[in-house]
KOLNU-58021 format. One record per residue (C-alpha): residue in three letters; x, y, z. Coordinates in Angstrom, 2 decimals, always signed. Layout:
+-----+---------+---------+---------+
!   r !      xx !      yy !      zz !
+-----+---------+---------+---------+
! ALA !       X !       Y !       Z !
...
+-----+---------+---------+---------+
//
This chain:
+-----+---------+---------+---------+
!   r !      xx !      yy !      zz !
+-----+---------+---------+---------+
! MET !   +0.22 !   +0.09 !   -0.04 !
! ALA !   +1.25 !   +3.48 !   -0.73 !
! ALA !   +2.27 !   +5.76 !   +2.00 !
! GLY !   +1.38 !   +9.58 !   +2.04 !
! TRP !   +3.88 !  +11.92 !   +1.53 !
! LYS !   +3.44 !  +13.48 !   +5.31 !
! THR !   +4.43 !   +9.40 !   +6.10 !
! ILE !   +6.93 !   +9.28 !   +3.83 !
! ALA !   +8.50 !  +12.73 !   +4.84 !
! SER !   +8.34 !  +11.37 !   +9.04 !
! ALA !  +10.22 !   +8.41 !   +7.84 !
! ALA !  +13.06 !  +10.23 !   +6.34 !
! ILE !  +12.92 !  +13.00 !   +9.46 !
! LEU !  +13.12 !  +10.22 !  +11.97 !
! THR !  +16.16 !   +8.55 !   +9.84 !
! SER !  +18.03 !  +11.89 !  +10.54 !
! THR !  +17.28 !  +11.92 !  +13.86 !
! LEU !  +18.93 !   +8.35 !  +14.43 !
! VAL !  +22.39 !   +9.42 !  +13.45 !
! GLY !  +25.05 !   +8.34 !  +15.68 !
! LEU !  +22.85 !   +5.59 !  +17.37 !
! THR !  +23.82 !   +2.67 !  +14.72 !
! ALA !  +25.11 !   -0.19 !  +16.49 !
! CYS !  +28.48 !   -1.52 !  +15.47 !
! SER !  +28.40 !   -5.09 !  +14.30 !
! ASN !  +29.93 !   -7.69 !  +16.48 !
! GLY !  +29.50 !   -5.68 !  +19.43 !
! SER !  +32.67 !   -3.75 !  +18.94 !
! ASP !  +32.74 !   -0.22 !  +19.56 !
! PRO !  +35.00 !   +1.39 !  +16.77 !
! GLY !  +36.37 !   +3.98 !  +19.23 !
! SER !  +37.48 !   +1.74 !  +22.07 !
! PRO !  +40.79 !   +1.12 !  +22.91 !
! GLY !  +40.89 !   -2.47 !  +21.71 !
! ASN !  +40.63 !   -1.27 !  +18.21 !
! SER !  +44.36 !   -2.58 !  +17.47 !
! PRO !  +46.52 !   -1.84 !  +14.66 !
! GLU !  +45.73 !   -5.18 !  +13.13 !
! GLN !  +41.99 !   -3.98 !  +12.74 !
! ILE !  +40.32 !   -0.99 !  +10.49 !
! THR !  +37.20 !   +0.28 !  +11.37 !
! VAL !  +34.92 !   +0.77 !   +7.80 !
! TYR !  +31.43 !   +2.87 !   +8.07 !
! ASN !  +29.38 !   +0.80 !   +5.40 !
! ALA !  +26.41 !   +2.08 !   +4.11 !
! GLN !  +26.76 !   -0.67 !   +1.36 !
! HIS !  +24.42 !   -3.55 !   +1.55 !
! GLU !  +25.72 !   -5.83 !   +4.62 !
! SER !  +25.72 !   -8.81 !   +3.05 !
! LEU !  +28.25 !   -7.72 !   +0.08 !
! THR !  +30.55 !   -5.85 !   +2.16 !
! GLN !  +30.76 !   -8.81 !   +4.46 !
! GLU !  +31.74 !  -10.51 !   +1.62 !
! TRP !  +34.34 !   -8.58 !   +0.81 !
! VAL !  +35.54 !   -8.43 !   +4.58 !
! ASP !  +35.76 !  -11.63 !   +4.61 !
! MET !  +37.88 !  -12.33 !   +1.79 !
! PHE !  +40.12 !   -9.26 !   +2.73 !
! THR !  +41.07 !  -10.58 !   +6.36 !
! ALA !  +41.59 !  -14.25 !   +4.81 !
! GLU !  +44.31 !  -12.78 !   +2.29 !
! THR !  +45.72 !  -10.12 !   +4.38 !
! GLY !  +44.93 !  -10.99 !   +8.14 !
! ILE !  +44.22 !   -7.56 !   +8.94 !
! GLU !  +40.31 !   -7.44 !  +10.67 !
! VAL !  +37.63 !   -5.12 !   +9.71 !
! ASN !  +35.17 !   -3.45 !  +12.25 !
! LEU !  +31.92 !   -2.89 !  +10.19 !
! ARG !  +29.53 !   -0.07 !  +11.59 !
! ASN !  +26.27 !   -0.51 !   +9.32 !
! GLY !  +24.20 !   +2.36 !   +8.21 !
! GLY !  +22.45 !   +4.72 !   +5.60 !
! ASP !  +24.26 !   +6.93 !   +3.33 !
! ALA !  +23.29 !   +9.98 !   +4.56 !
! GLU !  +23.32 !   +8.80 !   +8.11 !
! LEU !  +27.12 !   +7.78 !   +7.80 !
! GLY !  +27.85 !  +10.76 !   +6.18 !
! ASN !  +26.77 !  +13.04 !   +8.23 !
! GLN !  +27.87 !  +11.17 !  +10.80 !
! ILE !  +31.55 !  +11.38 !   +9.86 !
! VAL !  +30.96 !  +15.05 !   +9.24 !
! ALA !  +30.12 !  +15.68 !  +12.49 !
! GLU !  +32.82 !  +13.79 !  +14.32 !
! GLY !  +35.38 !  +15.52 !  +11.94 !
! ALA !  +39.05 !  +14.70 !  +12.64 !
! ALA !  +37.76 !  +12.54 !  +15.93 !
! SER !  +35.71 !  +10.35 !  +13.44 !
! PRO !  +37.00 !   +6.64 !  +14.62 !
! ALA !  +36.48 !   +5.53 !  +11.02 !
! ASP !  +38.89 !   +4.41 !   +8.71 !
! VAL !  +37.41 !   +3.82 !   +5.30 !
! PHE !  +33.93 !   +4.73 !   +4.12 !
! LEU !  +31.79 !   +2.90 !   +1.71 !
! THR !  +28.26 !   +3.96 !   +0.44 !
! GLU !  +25.47 !   +3.04 !   -1.96 !
! ASN !  +25.36 !   +6.04 !   -3.61 !
! SER !  +28.15 !   +9.15 !   -4.45 !
! PRO !  +25.85 !  +12.25 !   -2.86 !
! ALA !  +27.17 !  +10.80 !   +0.51 !
! MET !  +31.00 !  +10.81 !   -0.29 !
! ALA !  +30.51 !  +14.19 !   -1.56 !
! LEU !  +29.39 !  +15.55 !   +1.43 !
! VAL !  +32.12 !  +14.03 !   +3.51 !
! GLU !  +34.82 !  +15.07 !   +0.21 !
! ASN !  +33.34 !  +18.75 !   +0.49 !
! ALA !  +33.98 !  +18.41 !   +4.36 !
! GLY !  +37.41 !  +18.28 !   +3.82 !
! LEU !  +37.94 !  +14.72 !   +5.50 !
! PHE !  +39.00 !  +12.03 !   +2.79 !
! ALA !  +42.77 !  +11.65 !   +2.47 !
! ASP !  +44.00 !  +11.12 !   -1.45 !
! VAL !  +43.21 !   +7.78 !   -3.11 !
! ASP !  +46.13 !   +5.48 !   -3.56 !
! PRO !  +47.55 !   +6.21 !   -7.10 !
! ASP !  +47.17 !   +2.83 !   -7.82 !
! THR !  +43.75 !   +2.11 !   -6.68 !
! LEU !  +42.74 !   +4.85 !   -8.74 !
! ALA !  +44.21 !   +3.24 !  -11.72 !
! GLN !  +42.13 !   +0.25 !  -11.42 !
! VAL !  +38.78 !   +2.64 !  -12.21 !
! PRO !  +37.97 !   +3.87 !  -15.35 !
! GLU !  +37.58 !   +7.68 !  -14.91 !
! GLN !  +33.93 !   +8.04 !  -15.59 !
! TYR !  +33.28 !   +5.85 !  -12.68 !
! ARG !  +35.21 !   +8.12 !   -9.75 !
! PRO !  +35.35 !  +11.83 !   -9.27 !
! SER !  +37.99 !  +14.11 !  -10.82 !
! THR !  +39.04 !  +15.09 !   -7.51 !
! GLY !  +41.05 !  +11.52 !   -6.87 !
! LYS !  +39.39 !  +12.04 !   -3.03 !
! TRP !  +37.59 !   +8.56 !   -3.52 !
! THR !  +36.90 !   +6.30 !   -5.84 !
! GLY !  +33.79 !   +3.95 !   -7.60 !
! ILE !  +33.06 !   +0.67 !   -6.03 !
! ALA !  +30.39 !   -0.54 !   -7.63 !
! ALA !  +27.52 !   +0.76 !   -9.64 !
! ARG !  +23.80 !   +0.93 !  -10.34 !
! SER !  +21.64 !   +2.06 !  -13.31 !
! THR !  +18.12 !   +3.92 !  -12.72 !
! VAL !  +15.54 !   +2.20 !  -14.80 !
! PHE !  +11.61 !   +2.68 !  -14.96 !
! VAL !  +10.15 !   -0.80 !  -13.96 !
! HIS !   +6.51 !   -1.28 !  -15.17 !
! ASN !   +3.59 !   -3.75 !  -14.97 !
! LYS !   +3.33 !   -5.35 !  -18.51 !
! ASP !   -0.17 !   -5.33 !  -18.33 !
! LYS !   -0.82 !   -2.17 !  -17.01 !
! LEU !   +1.55 !   -0.61 !  -19.30 !
! PRO !   +2.85 !   -1.78 !  -22.67 !
! GLN !   +5.54 !   -1.20 !  -24.42 !
! ASP !   +4.24 !   +1.70 !  -26.69 !
! GLN !   +3.23 !   +3.62 !  -23.65 !
! LEU !   +6.66 !   +3.91 !  -21.98 !
! PRO !   +7.91 !   +7.08 !  -21.29 !
! LYS !  +10.83 !   +8.07 !  -23.67 !
! SER !  +12.41 !  +10.69 !  -21.07 !
! LEU !  +12.64 !  +10.83 !  -17.14 !
! LEU !  +11.27 !  +14.48 !  -17.90 !
! ASP !   +8.22 !  +12.88 !  -19.45 !
! LEU !   +6.87 !  +12.15 !  -15.87 !
! GLN !   +5.93 !  +15.53 !  -15.10 !
! ASP !   +3.48 !  +15.95 !  -17.63 !
! PRO !   +0.03 !  +15.32 !  -16.29 !
! SER !   -0.97 !  +12.35 !  -18.23 !
! TRP !   +0.83 !  +10.72 !  -15.65 !
! LYS !   -0.63 !  +11.26 !  -12.84 !
! GLY !   -1.24 !   +8.37 !  -10.16 !
! ARG !   +0.70 !   +6.56 !  -12.79 !
! TRP !   +4.40 !   +5.96 !  -11.22 !
! ALA !   +5.55 !   +5.48 !   -8.41 !
! ALA !   +8.94 !   +6.47 !   -6.44 !
! SER !  +10.19 !   +6.23 !   -3.20 !
! PRO !  +11.30 !   +9.88 !   -2.50 !
! SER !  +12.76 !   +9.64 !   +1.01 !
! GLY !  +15.67 !   +7.16 !   -0.13 !
! ALA !  +19.54 !   +8.07 !   -0.87 !
! ASP !  +18.64 !   +5.99 !   -4.00 !
! PHE !  +16.39 !   +8.39 !   -5.50 !
! GLN !  +17.87 !  +11.38 !   -4.16 !
! ALA !  +21.11 !  +10.43 !   -5.92 !
! ILE !  +19.14 !  +10.28 !   -9.37 !
! VAL !  +17.38 !  +14.04 !   -8.05 !
! GLY !  +20.72 !  +14.87 !   -7.91 !
! ALA !  +21.64 !  +13.82 !  -11.24 !
! LEU !  +19.20 !  +15.63 !  -12.79 !
! LEU !  +19.97 !  +18.53 !  -10.78 !
! GLU !  +23.72 !  +18.33 !  -12.21 !
! LEU !  +22.44 !  +17.49 !  -16.00 !
! ARG !  +19.60 !  +20.17 !  -16.53 !
! GLY !  +19.53 !  +23.26 !  -13.85 !
! GLU !  +17.70 !  +24.22 !  -10.85 !
! ASP !  +14.93 !  +25.19 !  -12.78 !
! ALA !  +14.21 !  +22.30 !  -14.72 !
! THR !  +14.27 !  +19.99 !  -11.51 !
! ARG !  +12.18 !  +22.34 !   -9.33 !
! ALA !   +9.78 !  +21.98 !  -12.81 !
! TRP !  +10.20 !  +18.36 !  -12.48 !
! LEU !   +9.45 !  +18.20 !   -8.61 !
! ALA !   +6.56 !  +19.89 !   -8.89 !
! GLY !   +5.16 !  +17.52 !  -11.03 !
! MET !   +6.39 !  +14.65 !   -9.49 !
! LYS !   +4.63 !  +16.01 !   -6.15 !
! GLU !   +1.48 !  +16.01 !   -8.33 !
! ASN !   +1.51 !  +12.63 !  -10.37 !
! ALA !   +3.63 !  +10.11 !   -8.25 !
! VAL !   +2.74 !   +7.63 !   -5.59 !
! PRO !   +5.25 !   +7.61 !   -2.69 !
! TYR !   +6.32 !   +4.60 !   -1.26 !
! LYS !   +8.97 !   +3.78 !   +1.47 !
! GLY !  +11.94 !   +1.81 !   -0.45 !
! ASN !  +12.21 !   +0.53 !   -3.92 !
! SER !  +11.87 !   -3.02 !   -3.37 !
! THR !   +7.88 !   -1.70 !   -2.03 !
! VAL !   +7.81 !   +0.51 !   -5.35 !
! MET !   +8.70 !   -3.06 !   -7.36 !
! LYS !   +6.06 !   -4.85 !   -5.54 !
! ALA !   +2.92 !   -1.91 !   -6.00 !
! VAL !   +3.81 !   -2.11 !   -9.79 !
! ASN !   +3.88 !   -5.76 !   -9.67 !
! ALA !   +0.85 !   -6.12 !   -8.02 !
! GLY !   -0.75 !   -3.61 !  -10.44 !
! GLU !   -1.21 !   -0.71 !   -7.53 !
! VAL !   +0.45 !   +1.50 !   -9.83 !
! PRO !   +1.52 !   +1.15 !  -13.43 !
! GLY !   +5.79 !   +1.88 !  -13.01 !
! GLY !   +7.94 !   +3.08 !  -10.94 !
! ILE !  +11.41 !   +4.33 !  -10.46 !
! ILE !  +13.94 !   +2.22 !   -9.46 !
! TYR !  +17.41 !   +1.14 !   -9.63 !
! GLN !  +18.07 !   -2.34 !  -11.68 !
! TYR !  +19.55 !   -4.41 !   -9.16 !
! TYR !  +15.93 !   -4.88 !   -6.61 !
! TRP !  +14.55 !   -6.13 !  -10.33 !
! PHE !  +17.42 !   -9.05 !  -11.02 !
! GLY !  +17.86 !  -10.12 !   -7.54 !
! ASP !  +14.22 !  -11.12 !   -7.06 !
! GLN !  +14.24 !  -12.32 !  -10.48 !
! ALA !  +16.84 !  -14.30 !   -8.87 !
! LYS !  +15.13 !  -15.72 !   -6.54 !
! THR !  +10.98 !  -16.72 !   -6.55 !
! GLY !  +10.20 !  -13.63 !   -8.93 !
! GLU !   +7.00 !  -13.43 !   -6.96 !
! ASN !   +7.61 !   -9.29 !   -6.25 !
! SER !   +8.44 !   -9.08 !  -10.12 !
! SER !   +7.06 !  -11.53 !  -12.32 !
! ASN !   +4.44 !   -9.42 !  -13.95 !
! THR !   +6.71 !   -6.64 !  -14.68 !
! ALA !   +9.27 !   -5.55 !  -17.11 !
! LEU !  +12.50 !   -3.15 !  -17.10 !
! HIS !  +12.57 !   -0.15 !  -19.28 !
! TYR !  +16.27 !   +1.46 !  -20.11 !
! PHE !  +15.70 !   +5.31 !  -21.29 !
! ARG !  +19.25 !   +5.38 !  -22.66 !
! ASN !  +19.99 !   +8.07 !  -25.09 !
! GLN !  +21.72 !  +10.23 !  -22.28 !
! ASP !  +19.04 !  +10.99 !  -20.46 !
! PRO !  +18.84 !  +12.05 !  -16.81 !
! GLY !  +16.69 !   +8.93 !  -16.52 !
! ALA !  +19.62 !   +6.50 !  -17.71 !
! PHE !  +21.74 !   +7.73 !  -14.62 !
! VAL !  +24.33 !   +5.51 !  -13.64 !
! SER !  +25.09 !   +6.01 !   -9.66 !
! VAL !  +28.46 !   +5.47 !   -8.57 !
! SER !  +28.96 !   +3.28 !   -5.02 !
! GLY !  +31.79 !   +5.00 !   -3.13 !
! GLY !  +34.70 !   +4.00 !   -1.04 !
! GLY !  +37.28 !   +6.35 !   +0.59 !
! VAL !  +39.99 !   +6.84 !   +2.95 !
! LEU !  +39.30 !   +9.30 !   +6.21 !
! ALA !  +42.34 !  +11.66 !   +6.47 !
! SER !  +41.88 !  +11.13 !  +10.27 !
! SER !  +43.15 !   +7.70 !  +10.22 !
! ASN !  +46.24 !   +6.47 !  +12.01 !
! LYS !  +45.86 !   +3.29 !   +9.95 !
! ALA !  +45.76 !   +4.65 !   +6.70 !
! VAL !  +48.33 !   +2.05 !   +5.32 !
! ALA !  +45.48 !   -0.89 !   +5.77 !
! ALA !  +42.76 !   +1.39 !   +4.78 !
! GLN !  +43.79 !   +2.05 !   +1.33 !
! GLN !  +44.89 !   -1.82 !   +0.93 !
! PHE !  +41.03 !   -2.48 !   +1.79 !
! LEU !  +40.10 !   -0.15 !   -0.90 !
! ARG !  +42.39 !   -1.37 !   -3.29 !
! PHE !  +41.47 !   -4.78 !   -2.64 !
! VAL !  +37.52 !   -3.91 !   -3.31 !
! THR !  +38.35 !   -2.10 !   -6.58 !
! GLY !  +41.14 !   -5.17 !   -7.43 !
! THR !  +40.15 !   -8.32 !   -9.46 !
! SER !  +39.35 !  -10.17 !   -6.25 !
! GLY !  +36.69 !   -7.52 !   -4.96 !
! GLN !  +35.40 !   -6.84 !   -8.17 !
! GLU !  +34.59 !  -10.82 !   -8.77 !
! VAL !  +32.34 !  -10.70 !   -5.65 !
! LEU !  +30.18 !   -8.51 !   -7.57 !
! ARG !  +30.24 !  -10.36 !  -10.90 !
! THR !  +29.82 !  -14.01 !   -9.49 !
! GLY !  +27.56 !  -12.98 !   -6.35 !
! ASP !  +23.82 !  -12.14 !   -5.84 !
! SER !  +24.31 !   -7.89 !   -5.35 !
! PHE !  +23.56 !   -7.72 !   -9.17 !
! GLU !  +25.52 !   -4.51 !   -8.77 !
! TYR !  +28.01 !   -3.67 !  -11.84 !
! THR !  +31.52 !   -4.11 !  -11.40 !
! VAL !  +33.58 !   -0.81 !  -12.03 !
! GLY !  +37.24 !   -1.91 !  -11.33 !
! SER !  +40.11 !   -4.10 !  -12.70 !
! ASP !  +38.13 !   -4.81 !  -16.35 !
! VAL !  +36.34 !   -7.49 !  -14.69 !
! PRO !  +33.06 !   -7.88 !  -16.62 !
! SER !  +29.87 !   -7.39 !  -14.47 !
! ASN !  +27.18 !  -10.22 !  -14.21 !
! PRO !  +26.31 !  -11.36 !  -17.70 !
! ALA !  +22.82 !  -11.20 !  -16.05 !
! LEU !  +23.03 !   -7.29 !  -16.33 !
! VAL !  +22.27 !   -5.02 !  -19.29 !
! PRO !  +26.03 !   -4.29 !  -20.19 !
! LEU !  +27.19 !   -0.89 !  -19.07 !
! ALA !  +28.08 !   +0.58 !  -22.05 !
! ASP !  +25.09 !   -0.57 !  -23.78 !
! LEU !  +23.22 !   +1.95 !  -21.25 !
! GLN !  +23.90 !   +5.26 !  -23.01 !
! ALA !  +24.44 !   +7.13 !  -19.37 !
! PRO !  +24.52 !  +10.48 !  -19.31 !
! THR !  +28.12 !  +11.96 !  -18.23 !
! VAL !  +28.04 !  +12.80 !  -14.20 !
! ASP !  +30.82 !  +13.54 !  -11.87 !
! PRO !  +29.78 !  +11.92 !   -9.34 !
! SER !  +31.58 !  +14.41 !   -6.45 !
! LYS !  +29.27 !  +17.28 !   -8.09 !
! LEU !  +26.13 !  +15.37 !   -6.94 !
! ASN !  +24.40 !  +18.11 !   -4.23 !
! SER !  +22.88 !  +16.13 !   -1.79 !
! GLN !  +21.94 !  +19.14 !   +0.51 !
! LYS !  +20.89 !  +21.24 !   -2.43 !
! VAL !  +18.47 !  +18.43 !   -3.57 !
! THR !  +17.14 !  +17.88 !   +0.37 !
! GLN !  +16.28 !  +22.00 !   +0.19 !
! LEU !  +14.77 !  +21.68 !   -3.04 !
! MET !  +12.44 !  +18.23 !   -2.27 !
! THR !  +11.52 !  +19.76 !   +0.68 !
! GLU !   +9.92 !  +22.72 !   -0.56 !
! ALA !   +8.40 !  +20.64 !   -3.41 !
! GLY !   +6.58 !  +19.14 !   -0.40 !
! LEU !   +7.90 !  +15.59 !   -1.47 !
! LEU !  +10.31 !  +15.52 !   +2.28 !
+-----+---------+---------+---------+
//
């Protein structure tokens, strides 16, 4: 069932008030004296199962233990900014890049080692070299095949602001995933176009909490289509398909804002006193072994490093015709402002 705009906004506010309250995994405190030189602390906003697989392989290979603190992009990004130079984090991993840009703009990242940057093509890392891409996901329009046939699909993300789409598409506005897409629209088309699109979204879109919930609603026929990232659909298809069997994915392509590829980021904190081990972990994640986890695992996120091909089930990144967006320029604070003004948060 769709959530009202006030419900979605309340959930977003609740999330922001919980910053700093996320418990550490394994019952350990990342700032405790027991955090030995052979252990690094990673603030992890990536999927927990994916990062845990990276951690297990890294520890087995190097002997360096990793203490994970799991949370959301905005939660942990704001936590690091609040902690500043006193942050116990050595590494920060995210699902989307706006939280990385937030920490970078606060001057809290060290330069990424050149050998690590060399493993990741330029389009999947910021021009500044202060952090790097570790994975990627593509924006898609999931649609119910009975409710919305191919010849009625939107040609552009911008089409969804038209009154003809009122009540016919869904999104999860409070999530970092969707806000990264709005950030790309802002960078690509500017503030005026973004304001207009958000105003149209407020009139037309049906709000849900979470991309999986959007997909389920489309699958159930509650709404004809919705904006999500592709891996939710592929992940469900690889299981029972019960939440996606009535749907298909539409890729906007043609450098459209709706073809945006969101880069998951990784960076080393300048305040880390274990920089060598922290840089080693980031080099592992973007290296062959780390990227093979993406290719062979069940995350269905795209690989971005070391020439490792993505999971063969996915549409190749090169075929997505994504727009070029410097991930360090995605402005999460401006996006929050614009979405709040539009009544979406």
